[in-house]
C-alpha positions in Angstrom: 28.7 -6.9 19.8 31.2 -3.9 18.9 29.2 -0.6 19.2 31.4 0.4 16.3 29.0 -0.9 13.6 25.7 0.5 15.2 24.1 3.6 12.4 23.9 6.2 15.0 24.8 9.3 13.3 23.0 11.8 11.3 25.8 11.8 8.5 24.2 10.4 5.1 25.1 10.2 1.8 22.4 11.3 -0.8 22.1 9.8 -4.5 19.8 10.9 -6.9 18.5 8.9 -9.6 16.3 10.7 -11.4 14.0 13.8 -10.5 10.2 14.2 -10.3 7.6 12.5 -8.0 8.0 9.0 -8.5 8.7 7.5 -5.3 6.9 4.8 -3.2 5.4 7.1 -1.0 4.2 9.3 -3.5 2.8 6.3 -5.4 0.7 5.5 -2.0 -0.2 9.2 -1.7 -1.3 9.4 -5.5 -3.6 6.2 -4.7 -5.2 8.1 -1.9 -5.9 11.2 -4.0 -6.3 9.8 -7.5 -8.0 6.5 -7.1 -7.8 4.1 -10.2 -11.2 3.1 -11.3 -11.9 -0.7 -10.3 -14.1 -2.5 -12.7 -16.5 -4.0 -10.4 -19.3 -6.6 -11.4 -22.0 -4.4 -10.0 -20.9 -1.7 -12.3 -20.8 -4.2 -15.2 -24.2 -5.6 -14.3 -25.6 -2.0 -14.4 -24.3 -1.0 -17.7 -25.5 -4.3 -19.0 -28.9 -3.4 -17.9 -28.8 0.3 -18.9 -27.9 -0.9 -22.6 -31.0 -3.1 -22.6 -33.0 0.0 -21.6 -31.5 1.6 -24.7 -32.2 -1.1 -27.0 -35.8 -1.3 -25.4 -36.7 2.7 -25.9 -34.9 2.3 -29.4 -37.4 0.1 -30.3 -40.1 1.7 -28.7 -39.1 4.9 -30.4 -39.1 3.4 -33.9 -42.3 1.7 -33.4 -44.0 4.5 -32.2 -42.6 6.8 -35.1 -44.0 4.0 -37.3 -47.6 3.6 -36.0 -48.3 7.3 -35.6 -47.2 8.0 -39.1 -49.4 5.7 -40.7 -52.6 7.0 -38.8 -51.4 10.4 -40.1 -50.2 12.0 -37.1 -48.9 15.6 -37.2 -45.0 15.7 -36.9 -45.1 17.3 -33.4 -47.3 14.7 -32.1 -45.2 12.0 -33.5 -42.2 13.5 -32.0 -43.7 14.2 -28.5 -45.3 10.9 -28.5 -42.2 9.0 -29.3 -40.1 10.5 -26.8 -42.4 10.1 -24.5 -42.3 6.0 -25.2 -38.0 6.6 -24.8 -38.5 8.1 -21.3 -41.0 5.4 -19.9 -38.2 3.2 -21.0 -35.3 4.9 -19.5 -36.2 7.0 -16.6 -34.4 10.3 -16.7 -34.2 10.8 -13.0 -32.2 7.4 -12.6 -28.7 9.0 -12.6 -29.9 11.8 -10.3 -31.2 9.1 -7.9 -28.0 7.0 -8.2 -26.5 10.0 -7.0 -28.6 10.9 -4.2 -28.6 7.9 -2.4 -24.7 8.2 -3.0 -24.8 11.8 -1.3 -27.1 10.9 1.3 -24.7 7.8 2.7 -22.0 9.8 2.4 -23.3 12.4 5.1 -24.1 9.3 7.0 -20.5 8.5 6.8 -19.2 11.8 8.0 -21.4 12.1 11.1 -19.9 9.0 12.0 -16.4 10.4 11.2 -16.0 8.2 8.3 -14.5 10.1 5.2 -14.9 8.0 2.1 -12.2 9.2 -1.0 -14.1 7.3 -3.3 -18.1 7.6 -3.5 -18.7 5.1 -5.9 -17.5 2.1 -3.9 -20.4 2.8 -1.1 -22.8 0.9 -3.6 -20.4 -1.9 -3.5 -20.1 -1.9 0.0 -23.7 -2.5 0.3 -23.0 -5.9 -0.1 -20.2 -6.6 2.1 -21.1 -8.7 5.0 -17.7 -9.4 7.0 -14.8 -6.8 7.1 -11.6 -7.6 8.5 -8.7 -5.6 9.4 -5.5 -6.5 10.1 -3.5 -3.5 11.5 -2.1 -2.6 14.7 -4.6 -0.5 16.5 -7.5 -2.1 15.2 -7.5 -5.9 16.4 -4.4 -5.2 18.1 -3.7 -2.5 20.6 -1.9 0.9 20.3 1.6 1.0 20.6 4.4 -1.2 20.1 7.0 -2.8 22.5 10.4 -4.6 21.7 10.4 -7.6 23.8 13.4 -9.3 22.3 16.1 -10.2 19.7 17.1 -13.9 18.8 20.9 -13.3 17.0 22.0 -16.6 14.9 25.9 -15.8 16.3 27.5 -13.3 18.2 29.5 -11.8 15.2 26.6 -11.0 13.3 26.1 -6.9 12.9 22.8 -7.0 14.5 22.7 -3.7 15.9 24.1 -2.3 12.7 21.2 -4.0 11.4 18.3 -2.8 13.7 19.5 1.1 13.4 20.1 1.1 9.7 17.2 -1.0 7.8 14.4 1.3 8.3 12.4 4.5 6.4 12.5 6.6 9.4 13.3 10.6 8.9 14.0 13.2 10.9 11.6 16.3 10.9 11.4 19.1 13.3 13.7 17.7 15.5 11.7 14.4 15.7 12.0 10.9 14.2 9.3 10.6 12.3 8.1 6.8 10.4 7.0 3.4 11.1 6.2 2.6 14.5 8.1 -0.9 14.5 11.0 0.9 12.4 10.9 3.8 15.3 10.9 0.8 18.2 13.7 -1.1 16.5 15.6 1.8 16.2 15.0 3.2 19.5 16.4 -0.4 21.2 19.7 0.4 19.7 19.6 3.4 22.2 20.8 5.7 19.8 24.7 5.6 20.6 26.8 8.4 19.6 28.9 6.5 17.5 30.0 7.0 13.8 29.5 3.6 12.3 27.3 3.4 9.5 25.5 5.6 6.7 22.6 4.6 4.4 23.8 5.0 1.2 20.6 3.6 -1.0 17.4 2.4 0.6 14.4 0.1 -0.9 11.4 0.7 0.8 9.0 -1.8 2.3 7.0 -3.2 -0.2 3.9 -5.4 0.8 4.0 -7.6 -2.4 7.6 -8.6 -1.7 7.4 -8.6 2.5 10.4 -7.1 2.5 12.9 -3.9 2.4 16.6 -3.4 2.4 18.8 -0.9 2.6 22.8 -0.4 1.3 25.5 0.7 4.1 29.0 1.9 4.5 30.8 1.3 7.5 32.2 4.9 7.9 35.9 3.7 9.1 36.6 0.6 6.7 34.6 1.8 3.6 32.9 -1.8 3.8 29.4 -1.7 1.9 26.5 -4.2 3.4 23.2 -4.6 2.6 20.7 -5.3 5.4 17.5 -6.9 4.5 14.4 -6.5 7.1 10.9 -8.5 6.3 8.9 -11.6 7.2 11.1 -14.1 8.4 9.8 -16.8 5.8 10.5 -14.5 3.3 13.9 -13.4 4.7 15.3 -16.7 4.6 15.0 -17.1 1.0 17.7 -15.0 0.2 19.9 -16.8 2.5 22.6 -19.2 2.6 21.0 -22.6 3.9 23.8 -22.8 6.2 23.4 -19.7 8.0 19.9 -20.3 8.8 19.8 -22.1 12.2 18.3 -25.1 12.6 15.4 -24.2 15.0 14.3 -21.5 12.7 10.9 -22.5 12.1 10.5 -23.9 15.5 11.5 -20.5 17.1 9.6 -18.5 14.7 6.3 -20.9 15.2 6.5 -20.5 19.1 6.6 -16.7 19.0 3.9 -16.2 16.3 1.4 -18.5 18.4 2.1 -16.5 21.4 0.9 -13.2 19.3 4.0 -11.6 19.1 5.2 -9.8 15.9 7.9 -11.5 14.3 10.6 -9.7 11.8 13.4 -11.5 10.3 16.9 -9.7 9.4 19.5 -10.7 7.2 23.4 -8.9 5.9 25.5 -9.4 3.2 29.1 -8.0 2.7 28.9 -6.6 -1.3 32.3 -5.6 -2.7 32.2 -2.2 -4.3 34.6 -1.7 -7.4 35.1 1.0 -9.7 32.6 -0.4 -12.2 29.8 -1.1 -9.9 28.3 2.3 -8.3 25.7 2.3 -6.0 23.1 3.8 -8.4 23.2 0.2 -9.9 22.0 -1.7 -7.3 18.1 -3.4 -7.6 16.1 -5.2 -5.1 
């Protein structure tokens, strides 16, 4: 392994594609601050029930008006008694009762240091009887350790992939980011070598199960694309002849032991005058 391939320098190239806050991390923050309304079956059924009550109230109101008018009641009595029929069909304190229940449940959750960003979901959670978590720190222990690597060939820029394919940032003199990315980066020992610089980054997407970066070898100017993600997803983008024959056996061996396995791949790309870095897509 040649140390010159390590992305261990703070030298970076900034590419401004468009202004605004439309970034992957910005979308995640907005989804927390302003969650999109979800159409739950419980709400649909409640709305249908309310419409039934409104229909009954309208029928009762019309019937009361007709009956009292026929009996010669005064206009005041007709209006008052007809509205009484409406309040019987539609309790006016129904919204307040629902809101009070949600507020009380939210206070109880807050005492347990559980904060709800969308109180309307509390009613839906009352129907839940099983909760599953799949994140480090819930089912598994806190903290990650790099156990080892399984290279495909001796000539692959494995160190460069580990050092470049991440979304880490330097904040207040400290490296911040995903614990997995941080451990992989620390595994390169951060050698002081000017090797690769990141030109463009495509952040990790849970739906795509992968992330990628476009980097450049500083000395030769060669462009490399590094891909990281779920091993089953990574091999879909690899040439079949480059995938080791024992790939699935190795993957099954480590996953059955409870290890978190990440796949890495790279590709050399030709940079032409007509093709700029901004034109790259996932």
